[in-house]
N, CA, C and O atoms as a printed pandas DataFrame, in Angstrom:
     atom_number atom_name residue_name chain_id  residue_number  x_coord  y_coord  z_coord
0              1         N          MET        A               1   73.679   31.693   40.575
1              2        CA          MET        A               1   73.397   32.410   41.807
2              3         C          MET        A               1   74.407   33.543   41.939
3              4         O          MET        A               1   75.617   33.318   41.903
4              5         N          SER        A               2   73.917   34.718   42.089
5              6        CA          SER        A               2   74.817   35.869   42.188
6              7         C          SER        A               2   74.805   36.388   43.623
7              8         O          SER        A               2   73.760   36.441   44.272
8              9         N          GLY        A               3   75.957   36.759   44.090
9             10        CA          GLY        A               3   76.072   37.275   45.453
10            11         C          GLY        A               3   76.503   38.728   45.428
11            12         O          GLY        A               3   76.915   39.264   44.400
12            13         N          VAL        A               4   76.397   39.325   46.553
13            14        CA          VAL        A               4   76.819   40.716   46.690
14            15         C          VAL        A               4   78.232   40.707   47.229
15            16         O          VAL        A               4   78.512   40.093   48.258
16            17         N          ARG        A               5   79.106   41.379   46.539
17            18        CA          ARG        A               5   80.493   41.444   46.964
18            19         C          ARG        A               5   80.715   42.768   47.701
19            20         O          ARG        A               5   80.445   43.846   47.171
20            21         N          ALA        A               6   81.206   42.659   48.918
21            22        CA          ALA        A               6   81.482   43.864   49.698
22            23         C          ALA        A               6   82.961   44.183   49.580
23            24         O          ALA        A               6   83.809   43.329   49.837
24            25         N          SER        A               7   83.262   45.385   49.200
25            26        CA          SER        A               7   84.659   45.785   49.093
26            27         C          SER        A               7   85.096   46.398   50.413
27            28         O          SER        A               7   84.276   46.962   51.137
28            29         N          PRO        A               8   86.383   46.292   50.733
29            30        CA          PRO        A               8   86.864   46.897   51.977
30            31         C          PRO        A               8   86.729   48.409   51.916
31            32         O          PRO        A               8   86.759   48.991   50.832
32            33         N          PRO        A               9   86.581   49.046   53.061
33            34        CA          PRO        A               9   86.451   50.504   53.051
34            35         C          PRO        A               9   87.716   51.153   52.520
35            36         O          PRO        A               9   88.829   50.754   52.861
36            37         N          VAL        A              10   87.531   52.124   51.708
37            38        CA          VAL        A              10   88.649   52.834   51.100
38            39         C          VAL        A              10   88.621   54.275   51.609
39            40         O          VAL        A              10   87.587   54.942   51.574
40            41         N          LEU        A              11   89.777   54.738   52.080
41            42        CA          LEU        A              11   89.870   56.114   52.543
42            43         C          LEU        A              11   90.023   57.031   51.337
43            44         O          LEU        A              11   90.874   56.808   50.477
44            45         N          ASN        A              12   89.209   58.039   51.286
45            46        CA          ASN        A              12   89.380   58.990   50.193
46            47         C          ASN        A              12   90.469   59.993   50.566
47            48         O          ASN        A              12   90.933   60.013   51.706
48            49         N          GLU        A              13   90.869   60.805   49.630
49            50        CA          GLU        A              13   91.984   61.735   49.833
50            51         C          GLU        A              13   91.689   62.745   50.935
51            52         O          GLU        A              13   92.589   63.117   51.688
52            53         N          ASP        A              14   90.439   63.192   51.039
53            54        CA          ASP        A              14   90.069   64.164   52.067
54            55         C          ASP        A              14   90.217   63.558   53.459
55            56         O          ASP        A              14   90.694   64.220   54.381
56            57         N          CYS        A              15   89.810   62.306   53.610
57            58        CA          CYS        A              15   89.917   61.629   54.908
58            59         C          CYS        A              15   91.380   61.409   55.285
59            60         O          CYS        A              15   91.758   61.583   56.444
60            61         N          GLU        A              16   92.201   61.027   54.309
61            62        CA          GLU        A              16   93.619   60.828   54.572
62            63         C          GLU        A              16   94.277   62.131   55.022
63            64         O          GLU        A              16   95.108   62.119   55.929
64            65         N          MET        A              17   93.918   63.247   54.404
65            66        CA          MET        A              17   94.493   64.536   54.784
66            67         C          MET        A              17   94.065   64.933   56.193
67            68         O          MET        A              17   94.847   65.521   56.941
68            69         N          LYS        A              18   92.823   64.611   56.554
69            70        CA          LYS        A              18   92.360   64.926   57.910
70            71         C          LYS        A              18   93.152   64.148   58.945
71            72         O          LYS        A              18   93.505   64.687   59.994
72            73         N          ILE        A              19   93.436   62.873   58.655
73            74        CA          ILE        A              19   94.205   62.043   59.589
74            75         C          ILE        A              19   95.630   62.566   59.715
75            76         O          ILE        A              19   96.153   62.694   60.822
76            77         N          ILE        A              20   96.252   62.865   58.590
77            78        CA          ILE        A              20   97.624   63.399   58.611
78            79         C          ILE        A              20   97.662   64.735   59.338
79            80         O          ILE        A              20   98.570   64.985   60.131
80            81         N          ASN        A              21   96.689   65.589   59.076
81            82        CA          ASN        A              21   96.613   66.890   59.731
82            83         C          ASN        A              21   96.424   66.742   61.243
83            84         O          ASN        A              21   96.990   67.506   62.025
84            85         N          TYR        A              22   95.620   65.748   61.645
85            86        CA          TYR        A              22   95.399   65.500   63.074
86            87         C          TYR        A              22   96.716   65.168   63.769
87            88         O          TYR        A              22   97.009   65.718   64.831
88            89         N          PHE        A              23   97.516   64.272   63.182
89            90        CA          PHE        A              23   98.785   63.893   63.797
90            91         C          PHE        A              23   99.778   65.049   63.805
91            92         O          PHE        A              23  100.523   65.213   64.771
92            93         N          LYS        A              24   99.802   65.847   62.750
93            94        CA          LYS        A              24  100.692   67.016   62.722
94            95         C          LYS        A              24  100.323   68.012   63.816
95            96         O          LYS        A              24  101.195   68.522   64.521
96            97         N          GLU        A              25   99.025   68.285   63.954
97            98        CA          GLU        A              25   98.586   69.232   64.979
98            99         C          GLU        A              25   98.821   68.687   66.384
99           100         O          GLU        A              25   99.178   69.442   67.288
100          101         N          SER        A              26   98.624   67.375   66.576
101          102        CA          SER        A              26   98.875   66.761   67.887
102          103         C          SER        A              26  100.342   66.884   68.259
103          104         O          SER        A              26  100.672   67.239   69.391
104          105         N          TYR        A              27  101.225   66.590   67.307
105          106        CA          TYR        A              27  102.662   66.702   67.555
106          107         C          TYR        A              27  103.036   68.142   67.886
107          108         O          TYR        A              27  103.784   68.385   68.833
108          109         N          ASN        A              28  102.525   69.094   67.118
109          110        CA          ASN        A              28  102.822   70.497   67.341
110          111         C          ASN        A              28  102.365   70.945   68.733
111          112         O          ASN        A              28  103.079   71.673   69.423
112          113         N          GLU        A              29  101.188   70.510   69.133
113          114        CA          GLU        A              29  100.679   70.904   70.442
114          115         C          GLU        A              29  101.515   70.305   71.568
115          116         O          GLU        A              29  101.826   70.989   72.542
116          117         N          LEU        A              30  101.883   69.017   71.437
117          118        CA          LEU        A              30  102.680   68.366   72.482
118          119         C          LEU        A              30  104.084   68.957   72.592
119          120         O          LEU        A              30  104.646   69.024   73.684
120          121         N          MET        A              31  104.642   69.380   71.477
121          122        CA          MET        A              31  106.014   69.878   71.500
122          123         C          MET        A              31  106.119   71.367   71.812
123          124         O          MET        A              31  107.121   71.804   72.377
124          125         N          HIS        A              32  105.099   72.159   71.452
125          126        CA          HIS        A              32  105.246   73.609   71.564
126          127         C          HIS        A              32  104.243   74.292   72.496
127          128         O          HIS        A              32  104.500   75.406   72.952
128          129         N          LYS        A              33  103.111   73.656   72.787
129          130        CA          LYS        A              33  102.088   74.335   73.576
130          131         C          LYS        A              33  101.900   73.758   74.971
131          132         O          LYS        A              33  101.413   74.447   75.867
132          133         N          VAL        A              34  102.281   72.498   75.164
133          134        CA          VAL        A              34  102.103   71.854   76.468
134          135         C          VAL        A              34  103.242   72.266   77.388
135          136         O          VAL        A              34  104.401   72.291   76.975
136          137         N          THR        A              35  102.914   72.586   78.625
137          138        CA          THR        A              35  103.930   72.904   79.619
138          139         C          THR        A              35  104.196   71.654   80.446
139          140         O          THR        A              35  103.344   71.214   81.217
140          141         N          TRP        A              36  105.373   71.096   80.281
141          142        CA          TRP        A              36  105.729   69.885   81.002
142          143         C          TRP        A              36  106.351   70.259   82.351
143          144         O          TRP        A              36  107.045   71.271   82.443
144          145         N          PRO        A              37  106.114   69.457   83.399
145          146        CA          PRO        A              37  106.710   69.777   84.700
146          147         C          PRO        A              37  108.216   69.523   84.696
147          148         O          PRO        A              37  108.729   68.696   83.943
148          149         N          SER        A              38  108.899   70.259   85.560
149          150        CA          SER        A              38  110.339   70.039   85.699
150          151         C          SER        A              38  110.551   68.763   86.523
151          152         O          SER        A              38  109.615   68.221   87.112
152          153         N          TRP        A              39  111.802   68.302   86.548
153          154        CA          TRP        A              39  112.116   67.080   87.277
154          155         C          TRP        A              39  111.826   67.246   88.771
155          156         O          TRP        A              39  111.312   66.321   89.400
156          157         N          SER        A              40  112.142   68.391   89.342
157          158        CA          SER        A              40  111.903   68.613   90.775
158          159         C          SER        A              40  110.396   68.683   91.071
159          160         O          SER        A              40  109.947   68.188   92.105
160          161         N          GLU        A              41  109.618   69.293   90.172
161          162        CA          GLU        A              41  108.166   69.322   90.355
162          163         C          GLU        A              41  107.584   67.912   90.281
163          164         O          GLU        A              41  106.667   67.569   91.028
164          165         N          LEU        A              42  108.117   67.109   89.386
165          166        CA          LEU        A              42  107.653   65.731   89.235
166          167         C          LEU        A              42  107.974   64.912   90.476
167          168         O          LEU        A              42  107.148   64.117   90.924
168          169         N          GLN        A              43  109.167   65.099   91.035
169          170        CA          GLN        A              43  109.552   64.393   92.257
170          171         C          GLN        A              43  108.676   64.819   93.428
171          172         O          GLN        A              43  108.266   63.987   94.237
172          173         N          GLY        A              44  108.390   66.117   93.519
173          174        CA          GLY        A              44  107.534   66.606   94.597
174          175         C          GLY        A              44  106.128   66.038   94.503
175          176         O          GLY        A              44  105.538   65.669   95.518
176          177         N          SER        A              45  105.590   65.966   93.302
177          178        CA          SER        A              45  104.249   65.397   93.117
178          179         C          SER        A              45  104.238   63.912   93.447
179          180         O          SER        A              45  103.296   63.423   94.071
180          181         N          ALA        A              46  105.280   63.190   93.034
181          182        CA          ALA        A              46  105.363   61.761   93.325
182          183         C          ALA        A              46  105.466   61.514   94.823
183          184         O          ALA        A              46  104.854   60.581   95.344
184          185         N          THR        A              47  106.239   62.348   95.517
185          186        CA          THR        A              47  106.365   62.219   96.972
186          187         C          THR        A              47  105.033   62.494   97.653
187          188         O          THR        A              47  104.656   61.782   98.584
188          189         N          LEU        A              48  104.323   63.507   97.206
189          190        CA          LEU        A              48  103.013   63.825   97.767
190          191         C          LEU        A              48  102.035   62.670   97.580
191          192         O          LEU        A              48  101.292   62.331   98.502
192          193         N          VAL        A              49  102.029   62.068   96.399
193          194        CA          VAL        A              49  101.146   60.935   96.135
194          195         C          VAL        A              49  101.517   59.749   97.027
195          196         O          VAL        A              49  100.633   59.079   97.562
196          197         N          LEU        A              50  102.808   59.486   97.189
197          198        CA          LEU        A              50  103.266   58.378   98.031
198          199         C          LEU        A              50  102.857   58.578   99.485
199          200         O          LEU        A              50  102.314   57.665  100.107
200          201         N          VAL        A              51  103.114   59.763  100.029
201          202        CA          VAL        A              51  102.770   60.044  101.429
202          203         C          VAL        A              51  101.260   59.972  101.640
203          204         O          VAL        A              51  100.802   59.390  102.623
204          205         N          THR        A              52  100.491   60.552  100.736
205          206        CA          THR        A              52   99.034   60.517  100.842
206          207         C          THR        A              52   98.520   59.086  100.771
207          208         O          THR        A              52   97.608   58.725  101.515
208          209         N          SER        A              53   99.082   58.272   99.899
209          210        CA          SER        A              53   98.658   56.876   99.772
210          211         C          SER        A              53   98.950   56.092  101.043
211          212         O          SER        A              53   98.118   55.304  101.494
212          213         N          VAL        A              54  100.127   56.303  101.620
213          214        CA          VAL        A              54  100.481   55.598  102.859
214          215         C          VAL        A              54   99.560   56.033  103.995
215          216         O          VAL        A              54   99.076   55.190  104.751
216          217         N          LEU        A              55   99.311   57.340  104.129
217          218        CA          LEU        A              55   98.414   57.818  105.187
218          219         C          LEU        A              55   97.001   57.271  105.018
219          220         O          LEU        A              55   96.372   56.862  105.994
220          221         N          LEU        A              56   96.509   57.262  103.805
221          222        CA          LEU        A              56   95.178   56.736  103.541
222          223         C          LEU        A              56   95.117   55.239  103.853
223          224         O          LEU        A              56   94.128   54.762  104.410
224          225         N          ALA        A              57   96.164   54.502  103.500
225          226        CA          ALA        A              57   96.213   53.073  103.805
226          227         C          ALA        A              57   96.212   52.845  105.315
227          228         O          ALA        A              57   95.557   51.922  105.800
228          229         N          LEU        A              58   96.938   53.672  106.060
229          230        CA          LEU        A              58   96.963   53.537  107.520
230          231         C          LEU        A              58   95.600   53.857  108.134
231          232         O          LEU        A              58   95.166   53.169  109.059
232          233         N          VAL        A              59   94.927   54.880  107.639
233          234        CA          VAL        A              59   93.587   55.219  108.140
234          235         C          VAL        A              59   92.618   54.072  107.876
235          236         O          VAL        A              59   91.848   53.699  108.761
236          237         N          ILE        A              60   92.647   53.516  106.682
237          238        CA          ILE        A              60   91.747   52.409  106.349
238          239         C          ILE        A              60   92.079   51.180  107.183
239          240         O          ILE        A              60   91.169   50.490  107.643
240          241         N          ALA        A              61   93.362   50.890  107.390
241          242        CA          ALA        A              61   93.758   49.760  108.226
242          243         C          ALA        A              61   93.291   49.968  109.658
243          244         O          ALA        A              61   92.823   49.025  110.296
244          245         N          GLY        A              62   93.411   51.188  110.173
245          246        CA          GLY        A              62   92.936   51.476  111.527
246          247         C          GLY        A              62   91.426   51.305  111.651
247          248         O          GLY        A              62   90.945   50.738  112.632
248          249         N          MET        A              63   90.681   51.789  110.668
249          250        CA          MET        A              63   89.228   51.626  110.687
250          251         C          MET        A              63   88.860   50.147  110.615
251          252         O          MET        A              63   87.926   49.714  111.291
252          253         N          ASP        A              64   89.566   49.378  109.819
253          254        CA          ASP        A              64   89.314   47.942  109.712
254          255         C          ASP        A              64   89.592   47.251  111.046
255          256         O          ASP        A              64   88.818   46.395  111.476
256          257         N          PHE        A              65   90.684   47.615  111.695
257          258        CA          PHE        A              65   91.034   47.025  112.992
258          259         C          PHE        A              65   89.961   47.337  114.038
259          260         O          PHE        A              65   89.530   46.451  114.777
260          261         N          LEU        A              66   89.532   48.608  114.095
261          262        CA          LEU        A              66   88.504   48.990  115.070
262          263         C          LEU        A              66   87.173   48.294  114.795
263          264         O          LEU        A              66   86.520   47.818  115.724
264          265         N          PHE        A              67   86.774   48.233  113.542
265          266        CA          PHE        A              67   85.517   47.588  113.191
266          267         C          PHE        A              67   85.577   46.101  113.493
267          268         O          PHE        A              67   84.600   45.533  113.981
268          269         N          ASP        A              68   86.713   45.454  113.210
269          270        CA          ASP        A              68   86.877   44.029  113.501
270          271         C          ASP        A              68   86.765   43.766  114.995
271          272         O          ASP        A              68   86.091   42.824  115.411
272          273         N          ASN        A              69   87.421   44.590  115.805
273          274        CA          ASN        A              69   87.351   44.404  117.263
274          275         C          ASN        A              69   85.955   44.696  117.800
275          276         O          ASN        A              69   85.471   43.993  118.687
276          277         N          ALA        A              70   85.308   45.727  117.268
277          278        CA          ALA        A              70   83.950   46.051  117.716
278          279         C          ALA        A              70   82.990   44.917  117.380
279          280         O          ALA        A              70   82.171   44.531  118.214
280          281         N          MET        A              71   83.083   44.381  116.172
281          282        CA          MET        A              71   82.183   43.297  115.785
282          283         C          MET        A              71   82.493   42.018  116.561
283          284         O          MET        A              71   81.572   41.273  116.896
284          285         N          SER        A              72   83.754   41.747  116.854
285          286        CA          SER        A              72   84.110   40.579  117.670
286          287         C          SER        A              72   83.522   40.719  119.070
287          288         O          SER        A              72   83.040   39.745  119.647
288          289         N          PHE        A              73   83.563   41.930  119.611
289          290        CA          PHE        A              73   82.996   42.191  120.938
290          291         C          PHE        A              73   81.479   41.957  120.930
291          292         O          PHE        A              73   80.938   41.348  121.852
292          293         N          VAL        A              74   80.805   42.437  119.900
293          294        CA          VAL        A              74   79.353   42.257  119.793
294          295         C          VAL        A              74   79.008   40.793  119.605
295          296         O          VAL        A              74   78.087   40.301  120.256
296          297         N          TYR        A              75   79.716   40.075  118.735
297          298        CA          TYR        A              75   79.413   38.667  118.475
298          299         C          TYR        A              75   79.708   37.783  119.673
299          300         O          TYR        A              75   79.093   36.731  119.844
300          301         N          LYS        A              76   80.664   38.218  120.510
301          302        CA          LYS        A              76   80.987   37.424  121.698
302          303         C          LYS        A              76   79.774   37.339  122.610
303          304         O          LYS        A              76   79.558   36.317  123.261
304          305         N          PHE        A              77   78.974   38.411  122.664
305          306        CA          PHE        A              77   77.784   38.410  123.515
306          307         C          PHE        A              77   76.589   37.743  122.863
307          308         O          PHE        A              77   75.689   37.277  123.561
308          309         N          LEU        A              78   76.561   37.689  121.554
309          310        CA          LEU        A              78   75.430   37.107  120.845
310          311         C          LEU        A              78   75.524   35.592  120.752
311          312         O          LEU        A              78   74.492   34.922  120.737
312          313         N          TYR        A              79   76.712   35.035  120.689
313          314        CA          TYR        A              79   76.834   33.581  120.489
314          315         C          TYR        A              79   77.545   32.928  121.632
315          316         O          TYR        A              79   77.733   31.712  121.628
């Protein structure tokens, strides 16, 4: 009885060069073409996100409180 033997995939030289080239170009772009924010810009953005998150949480908590009280008022008359 003869079976079919499957060999593991083998990368050819062209594929290996494409992978190496991809990493070289990625490194070059990250180091020389990307504009990274300064520390003060990063702190300002983090503060903005924090304040916005807290305000949004307070708005949602307020809406939840009002809806809970409104529904309690309605259910008090129904039951």
